[in-house]
N, C-alpha and C positions, 0 to 999 in steps of 0.2 A: 429790552431785548438782550443787552449785554449781560445783565444779571442772570437771565434765564440760561444763557450759554455757559456761564461759569458754575451753574448749579450742578453738583455731581449726579450722575445717573445711578439710580437704585437698581440692584439686581435681586430678584426674588428667587431664593433657592430653598429647597426642601431641607428640613432639619436632618442633620447627620450625613449630608451628601456633599460637604465642602471639599472633600478630597483629603490627601495626606501631605503633611509638610515634611515628611521624613524621606530620605533617600533609600534606594534599594539596598538591602543588607547583603553582605557577602554570602554567596551560596556555599562556600567552603565552611564558614563559621556555622551556618544553619545545618549543613550536612553533619558536621562533627557533633553538634549539640544533639541532633536526632540520633546519631549512632550511640552516644552515651546513654540516652534515655531508653533506647531499644535494648542495649546491653543490660541495663538495670532491670527492665521488664523480663528479659530472658533469664536473668539470674533468679528473679522471684519465681518464675515458672519451674526452673530446675530444682529449686530448693523446696518448693511446696507441692509439686505435682498438680493435681486438679485445683486444689485450693490456691496454689501459687499462680495458676493461670487466671483465676479470678482477681488476685492481687495485682497481677501484671495489667490486666484489663483496666482496673480502677486507676492504677498509677498513670497509664498512658492517657486516660481521659482527663484526669485532674492535675496532671504534672505542672501545667503552665500557670496554675493559680497558687502554687505553693509559696513562692517568694515574689510577690508583686509582678506577675507576668513572666516569671522565670521558673523553669524546671531545673532539675539538677544539671542536666546537660547545658541548658541555656545559661545558667549561672556560671558554669565553668568556662564557657566560651564567650561570655560577655555580651550575649544578645538577649533581647526582651521582646515579649509579645504585647502590643499596644492595642487597646480598644479605641478605634479611630473616632467615632462620633463625639467622645468626650475627652480624648487625648489622655486617657488614664491607663494604668497597667491592667492587663487582662485579669479577670476574676475567674472563679471556678466555673461560672456559667459560660464565659467565652472559651475557657479551656475545653469544656465538654464539647462545645459546638465545633471548634476548630480541629479537635482531634477525633471527631466522630468517624471519619473514614478509616483511620488507623485502628480505632476500636472495633470497627466492623470486621476487619481482618482477624483480630483476636477472637471475636465471636465465632467466626467460621471454624477456627481451630477447636472450639468447644463442642462441635458436633459429635454425637456419640459414635463410638467405633463399632458398636453392635449392629449397625445397619448393614454391614457387609457380612457375607457368609464366612464361616470359620476358615474354610480352605483359602478363600480370597485374602483374608486378613493375614494369614501366615505367609502368603506368597508375595505380598506387596504392601504398599503404604495404606494406612487407614483412610476412611472417609474424611475425617477431620484434617488429616495432614494434607490430603489432596486439595480439599477446599481452601485450606490456609494458604498454600503456595499459589493456587490459582487466583485467589483474592488478592494476594500480595502483588502478583504481577499485574493484574488488571487495575486495581485501585492505585497501586504505586505508580503505574505508568500514567494514569490520568492526572494524578497529583503532580508528577514531575513535568508533564507536558504543560500543565497550567502554570506552574512556577516559571518555566522558561518563557512562556508566551506573555505573561503578565508584566507590564512595565515596572511594577513595584515588587515583583517576585512573589505575589500572593498565590497560594494554592487554593484548591476548592474549599477546604475547611476555613481558610481566612475569609473568603467571600461570604460564607454562611454566618460567620461570627463577627464580621466587620472589624477584623484585626489585621495587623501587619507586624511582622517580625523585623525589628530594627537593631542596629548596632548600639550597644550601651553608650558609646562615645557620642552618638547623635542625640541622646536624651539626657546627657550629663549636665547640660546647660539649664535645666529646669523647664524644658518644654512639656514634660509629663507632669500632670497634677497628681496630688494625692487622691485616694479613692473618695474621700469625703469632700473634696473641693468641687466647686462649680465649674462648668465649662468656661473656657476662655472667652473674653469679650470679643464680639465680632467687629469687623471693620465697619466704619461709618457708612460706607456705600453698599452695605449688604443687609438685606432684610429677609428673615426667614418667614415661612408661611404662617408659623405660629405667632411671631412678632407682629406680622402684618395684621392678623386678626385682632390683636389687642389694640393696635394703633387705630383700627377702624372703630372699635368700640369707644375709645376715648373721644374720637372725633364726633361720634353721635351724641355724646353727652353735652 
């Protein structure tokens, strides 16, 4: 009876849902990093016109995969995007997923201006400009609300990509693995659904 009481209780959790070991990142650092990236995207647009708009769109989508989870802005501000299920730096796949809402705003700006009559175009903003600002207000508001509401500061794109933006100081101690490394070993009192299946098959043998 006493041995049964001392036996640790096993918790069955689903793969990739263990949570985050990282604290909430400063919103000031995240905002500054985003401002730098948006400024770079705007510079690409102003330099290249329509072609520059495509380059800005691609940059915003892929930026977080350039330097192991860091865009230019994140690298300057010392923050990093982490793929939580494996505790590794975000790759291009996660970058595209987490920045998809921002990319949608740029896509709205790509709407052709010819949809408006010539008289209307000369007297006011184009369709693409109207759609861009409307999307920026709507999508930006949703993202900001989600960041403020979430305990770890995750926005909607982070939920889609299973990522979290963390301070570089919080991962300097080696908590983040290299991309080729395996996920960290789990606690002895934790069994994933996948591990439980393999344990059962061994017992059947």
